[in-house]
C-alpha positions as CSV (number, residue, x, y, z in Angstrom):
1,X,13.9,-5.1,-10.5
2,X,16.7,-7.6,-11.4
3,X,16.9,-10.9,-9.5
4,X,20.3,-10.0,-7.8
5,X,18.8,-6.8,-6.4
6,X,15.8,-8.7,-5.1
7,X,18.1,-11.2,-3.4
8,X,20.0,-8.3,-1.8
9,X,16.8,-6.8,-0.5
10,X,15.8,-10.1,1.1
11,X,19.2,-10.5,2.8
12,X,19.2,-6.9,4.1
13,X,15.6,-7.2,5.4
14,X,16.5,-10.5,7.1
15,X,19.3,-8.7,9.0
16,X,22.0,-10.5,7.0
17,X,23.8,-7.4,6.0
18,X,27.1,-9.0,5.2
19,X,25.4,-11.5,2.9
20,X,23.5,-8.5,1.3
21,X,26.9,-6.8,0.7
22,X,28.2,-10.0,-1.0
23,X,25.2,-10.2,-3.4
24,X,25.7,-6.5,-4.2
25,X,29.4,-6.9,-4.8
26,X,28.7,-9.6,-7.4
27,X,26.2,-7.3,-9.0
28,X,28.8,-4.5,-9.0
29,X,30.9,-6.5,-11.5
30,X,28.2,-6.1,-14.2
31,X,26.8,-2.7,-13.2
32,X,26.8,0.1,-15.7
33,X,28.7,3.3,-14.9
34,X,25.5,5.3,-14.2
35,X,24.5,2.9,-11.5
36,X,28.0,2.3,-9.9
37,X,27.5,4.7,-7.0
38,X,23.9,3.4,-6.5
39,X,25.2,-0.2,-5.9
40,X,28.3,1.0,-4.0
41,X,26.1,3.1,-1.8
42,X,23.8,0.2,-1.0
43,X,26.9,-1.9,-0.2
44,X,28.2,0.7,2.2
45,X,24.9,1.0,3.9
46,X,24.7,-2.8,4.3
47,X,28.3,-3.0,5.7
48,X,27.6,0.0,7.9
49,X,24.7,-1.8,9.5
50,X,26.7,-5.1,9.7
51,X,29.4,-3.3,11.6
52,X,26.9,-1.5,14.0
53,X,24.9,-4.7,14.7
54,X,28.2,-6.6,15.4
55,X,29.6,-3.7,17.4
56,X,32.6,-3.2,15.1
57,X,34.1,0.3,14.7
58,X,33.3,2.3,11.6
59,X,29.7,1.6,11.0
60,X,28.6,5.3,11.2
61,X,31.3,6.3,8.7
62,X,30.1,3.7,6.2
63,X,26.5,4.6,6.6
64,X,27.4,8.3,6.0
65,X,29.4,7.4,2.9
66,X,26.7,5.1,1.5
67,X,23.9,7.6,2.0
68,X,26.0,10.3,0.4
69,X,26.4,8.1,-2.7
70,X,22.7,7.5,-2.8
71,X,22.0,11.2,-2.6
72,X,22.5,11.5,-6.4
73,X,19.6,9.1,-7.2
74,X,15.9,9.7,-7.4
75,X,13.7,8.6,-4.5
76,X,12.9,5.6,-6.6
77,X,15.7,4.0,-8.5
78,X,15.9,0.5,-10.1
79,X,12.8,-0.5,-8.2
80,X,14.2,0.4,-4.8
81,X,12.7,3.0,-2.4
82,X,15.9,4.9,-2.1
83,X,14.2,7.9,-0.5
84,X,12.9,6.0,2.5
85,X,16.3,4.3,3.0
86,X,18.1,7.7,2.9
87,X,15.7,9.2,5.5
88,X,16.0,6.2,7.8
89,X,19.8,6.2,7.6
90,X,19.9,9.9,8.3
91,X,17.6,9.4,11.3
92,X,19.8,6.6,12.7
93,X,22.9,8.6,12.3
94,X,21.3,11.6,14.0
95,X,20.1,9.4,16.9
96,X,23.6,7.9,17.4
97,X,25.2,11.4,17.2
98,X,22.8,12.8,19.8
99,X,23.5,9.9,22.2
100,X,27.2,10.4,21.8
101,X,26.8,14.2,22.4
102,X,25.0,13.4,25.7
103,X,28.0,11.1,26.6
104,X,25.9,8.0,26.2
105,X,26.8,4.9,24.3
106,X,24.4,4.6,21.3
107,X,22.3,1.5,21.6
108,X,21.9,-1.2,19.1
109,X,20.8,0.2,15.8
110,X,17.3,-0.4,14.4
111,X,18.2,-0.9,10.7
112,X,15.4,0.1,8.3
113,X,13.9,-2.2,5.8
114,X,15.2,-1.9,2.2
115,X,12.0,-1.7,0.3
116,X,11.0,-2.1,-3.2
117,X,9.4,1.0,-4.7
118,X,5.7,1.2,-4.6
119,X,3.9,1.0,-7.9
120,X,3.2,4.5,-9.2
121,X,6.1,6.0,-7.2
122,X,7.6,9.0,-8.8
123,X,11.1,10.2,-9.1
124,X,11.9,13.2,-7.1
125,X,11.8,16.5,-9.0
Protein backbone atom coordinates (compact mmCIF):
# COMPACT_ATOMS: atom_id res chain seq x y z
CA UNK A 1 0.00 0.00 0.00
CA UNK A 2 1.34 3.42 -0.89
CA UNK A 3 2.17 5.92 1.85
CA UNK A 4 -0.62 8.39 0.97
CA UNK A 5 -3.23 5.66 1.21
CA UNK A 6 -1.81 4.60 4.58
CA UNK A 7 -2.10 8.22 5.78
CA UNK A 8 -5.68 8.35 4.56
CA UNK A 9 -6.54 5.17 6.49
CA UNK A 10 -4.99 6.61 9.66
CA UNK A 11 -6.97 9.86 9.33
CA UNK A 12 -10.23 8.00 8.61
CA UNK A 13 -9.77 5.62 11.54
CA UNK A 14 -9.01 8.54 13.87
CA UNK A 15 -12.34 10.11 12.91
CA UNK A 16 -10.65 12.88 10.95
CA UNK A 17 -12.77 12.35 7.85
CA UNK A 18 -12.18 15.78 6.34
CA UNK A 19 -8.42 15.34 6.67
CA UNK A 20 -8.73 11.87 5.13
CA UNK A 21 -10.54 13.38 2.16
CA UNK A 22 -7.78 15.97 1.72
CA UNK A 23 -5.06 13.29 1.65
CA UNK A 24 -7.10 11.31 -0.89
CA UNK A 25 -7.70 14.40 -3.05
CA UNK A 26 -3.94 14.91 -3.29
CA UNK A 27 -3.57 11.25 -4.25
CA UNK A 28 -6.26 11.65 -6.90
CA UNK A 29 -3.99 14.03 -8.81
CA UNK A 30 -1.59 11.15 -9.61
CA UNK A 31 -4.08 8.29 -9.73
CA UNK A 32 -4.25 6.12 -12.84
CA UNK A 33 -7.56 6.00 -14.70
CA UNK A 34 -8.31 2.43 -13.49
CA UNK A 35 -8.21 3.58 -9.86
CA UNK A 36 -9.95 6.94 -10.29
CA UNK A 37 -13.34 5.71 -9.03
CA UNK A 38 -11.65 3.79 -6.21
CA UNK A 39 -10.05 6.93 -4.79
CA UNK A 40 -13.11 9.06 -5.58
CA UNK A 41 -15.33 6.51 -3.81
CA UNK A 42 -13.13 6.63 -0.71
CA UNK A 43 -13.27 10.44 -0.81
CA UNK A 44 -17.06 10.40 -0.98
CA UNK A 45 -17.32 7.92 1.90
CA UNK A 46 -14.96 10.06 4.02
CA UNK A 47 -16.88 13.26 3.26
CA UNK A 48 -20.18 11.46 3.86
CA UNK A 49 -19.07 10.47 7.36
CA UNK A 50 -17.68 13.96 7.95
CA UNK A 51 -21.06 15.46 7.09
CA UNK A 52 -22.97 12.96 9.24
CA UNK A 53 -20.73 13.36 12.29
CA UNK A 54 -20.91 17.15 11.98
CA UNK A 55 -24.68 17.02 11.38
CA UNK A 56 -24.47 18.59 7.92
CA UNK A 57 -26.98 17.69 5.23
CA UNK A 58 -26.04 15.36 2.41
CA UNK A 59 -24.04 12.72 4.26
CA UNK A 60 -26.22 9.80 3.25
CA UNK A 61 -26.13 10.85 -0.40
CA UNK A 62 -22.34 11.00 -0.40
CA UNK A 63 -22.06 7.62 1.33
CA UNK A 64 -24.35 6.08 -1.29
CA UNK A 65 -22.40 7.67 -4.13
CA UNK A 66 -19.09 6.54 -2.67
CA UNK A 67 -20.13 2.95 -2.03
CA UNK A 68 -21.57 2.78 -5.57
CA UNK A 69 -18.18 3.77 -6.98
CA UNK A 70 -16.46 1.15 -4.81
CA UNK A 71 -18.83 -1.57 -6.07
CA UNK A 72 -16.71 -2.00 -9.17
CA UNK A 73 -13.65 -3.09 -7.20
CA UNK A 74 -12.67 -6.38 -5.64
CA UNK A 75 -13.17 -6.91 -1.91
CA UNK A 76 -9.44 -6.27 -1.59
CA UNK A 77 -8.03 -3.46 -3.70
CA UNK A 78 -4.71 -1.64 -3.39
CA UNK A 79 -4.25 -3.12 0.06
CA UNK A 80 -7.61 -1.89 1.39
CA UNK A 81 -10.40 -4.12 2.70
CA UNK A 82 -13.02 -2.63 0.40
CA UNK A 83 -15.53 -5.41 1.00
CA UNK A 84 -15.77 -4.71 4.73
CA UNK A 85 -16.09 -0.99 4.09
CA UNK A 86 -18.91 -1.50 1.56
CA UNK A 87 -20.81 -3.80 3.94
CA UNK A 88 -20.45 -1.34 6.84
CA UNK A 89 -21.58 1.65 4.79
CA UNK A 90 -24.59 -0.27 3.47
CA UNK A 91 -25.48 -1.25 7.07
CA UNK A 92 -25.19 2.38 8.23
CA UNK A 93 -27.37 3.58 5.38
CA UNK A 94 -29.97 0.90 6.13
CA UNK A 95 -30.03 1.82 9.86
CA UNK A 96 -30.49 5.48 9.04
CA UNK A 97 -33.23 4.78 6.49
CA UNK A 98 -35.08 2.53 8.96
CA UNK A 99 -34.95 5.22 11.65
CA UNK A 100 -36.27 7.81 9.21
CA UNK A 101 -39.05 5.43 8.10
CA UNK A 102 -40.15 5.14 11.75
CA UNK A 103 -40.24 8.93 11.96
CA UNK A 104 -37.15 9.03 14.17
CA UNK A 105 -34.08 11.13 13.79
CA UNK A 106 -31.16 8.87 12.97
CA UNK A 107 -28.61 9.03 15.75
CA UNK A 108 -24.96 9.78 15.36
CA UNK A 109 -23.34 7.41 12.91
CA UNK A 110 -20.87 4.76 13.95
CA UNK A 111 -18.37 5.02 11.12
CA UNK A 112 -16.53 1.81 10.30
CA UNK A 113 -12.80 1.49 10.35
CA UNK A 114 -11.05 1.65 7.00
CA UNK A 115 -8.89 -1.42 7.23
CA UNK A 116 -5.88 -2.68 5.37
CA UNK A 117 -6.56 -5.99 3.69
CA UNK A 118 -5.47 -9.06 5.58
CA UNK A 119 -2.58 -11.00 4.14
CA UNK A 120 -3.87 -13.80 2.03
CA UNK A 121 -7.14 -11.98 1.28
CA UNK A 122 -8.57 -12.85 -2.06
CA UNK A 123 -10.28 -10.80 -4.64
CA UNK A 124 -13.96 -11.55 -5.04
CA UNK A 125 -14.83 -13.91 -7.89
